[in-house]
Every structure is written in C-alpha cells, then in structure tokens.
C-alpha positions as CSV (number, residue, x, y, z in Angstrom):
1,I,-166.3,-113.4,92.1
2,C,-163.2,-114.6,93.8
3,K,-160.2,-115.6,91.7
4,W,-157.3,-117.6,93.1
5,Q,-153.9,-117.4,91.6
6,I,-151.2,-120.0,92.3
7,S,-147.9,-118.3,92.6
8,N,-144.3,-119.2,93.3
9,G,-142.4,-117.6,96.1
10,S,-140.0,-117.9,99.0
11,A,-139.5,-116.5,102.4
12,K,-136.4,-116.7,104.5
13,I,-136.1,-115.6,108.1
14,V,-133.1,-113.3,108.4
15,L,-133.5,-112.4,112.1
16,Y,-135.8,-113.7,114.8
17,S,-135.6,-112.1,118.2
18,P,-138.1,-111.3,120.9
19,N,-138.7,-107.8,119.7
20,K,-137.9,-107.9,116.0
21,I,-138.4,-110.4,113.1
22,I,-137.0,-109.7,109.6
23,I,-138.1,-111.9,106.7
24,S,-136.8,-111.7,103.1
25,V,-139.6,-112.5,100.6
26,E,-139.6,-113.0,96.9
27,T,-142.7,-113.8,94.9
28,D,-143.9,-113.8,91.3
29,S,-147.2,-112.1,92.2
30,P,-148.8,-110.1,95.0
31,G,-149.8,-112.2,98.0
32,L,-149.9,-112.6,101.8
33,L,-147.0,-113.5,104.0
34,F,-148.4,-115.5,106.9
35,L,-146.6,-115.7,110.2
36,S,-147.9,-118.2,112.7
37,D,-147.0,-116.1,115.7
38,N,-149.9,-114.7,117.7
39,Y,-151.4,-111.4,116.7
40,Y,-150.9,-108.6,119.2
41,S,-151.6,-104.9,118.7
42,N,-148.2,-103.8,119.9
43,W,-146.5,-105.5,116.9
44,K,-146.0,-103.2,113.9
45,V,-144.6,-103.9,110.5
46,K,-142.5,-102.2,107.8
47,I,-142.3,-103.5,104.3
48,N,-139.3,-102.2,102.3
49,G,-139.0,-99.5,105.0
50,K,-142.6,-98.3,104.8
51,E,-145.1,-98.7,107.6
52,S,-147.8,-101.2,106.6
53,K,-150.8,-103.0,108.1
54,I,-150.7,-106.3,110.0
55,Y,-153.9,-108.4,109.3
56,R,-155.3,-110.8,111.8
57,A,-155.2,-114.2,110.1
58,D,-157.3,-117.2,111.2
59,Y,-158.3,-115.3,114.4
60,S,-155.0,-115.6,116.1
61,F,-152.0,-115.2,113.7
62,R,-150.4,-112.4,111.6
63,A,-150.3,-111.8,107.9
64,V,-149.1,-108.9,105.7
65,K,-149.6,-108.0,102.0
66,V,-146.5,-108.2,99.9
67,E,-146.1,-107.0,96.3
68,K,-144.6,-109.0,93.4
69,G,-140.8,-109.2,93.5
70,K,-138.4,-108.9,96.4
71,S,-139.4,-107.5,99.8
72,T,-138.0,-107.1,103.2
73,V,-140.6,-107.5,105.9
74,E,-139.7,-106.2,109.4
75,F,-142.0,-106.9,112.3
76,Y,-141.1,-105.0,115.4
77,Y,-142.6,-104.7,118.9
78,N,-143.7,-101.2,119.7
79,L,-143.0,-100.5,123.4
80,D,-144.5,-96.9,123.1
81,V,-148.1,-98.0,122.8
C-alpha cells in the first residue's frame, strides 16, 4: 500500500557554484528535495552537516530525503574520488 501525503514546503537556493550548491529547505512533513541537475557519482551531499545519500531521480537527476522542519542541504563535488 502506498500512501501519498500532500505537504507544504519551500526551497531557496542560497549558493549555486560549479562545485557547491546550498539549498535552504523548510517543510511540514518528510519528503524529497529534487534537483534537476544531472546525477553523477562524484557529487556528495550533507544535510544539516551530516553525510547523506543522493538518490537517482527519473534516471538522470538528483534527489535527497529531507526531514520535517528546516534543513540546510549542501551538495558538493568530491574531487578525491
């Protein structure tokens, strides 16, 4: 059984550069933040300072899970891989 929940939220791009993207997110329930930039394994993410997983969305894009409330999502390009 799949349950869908409609929620309210907002996302604001704080910084967008070639190697780092910071997004401020606020939502009233857990959900996915979808970024329509291409998925590539060298991109990593921290959510509220903690390493997290980037999911491949719609075969080509990126998405991350965010919890209810305010979050800071920082995508960064890992040159050490």
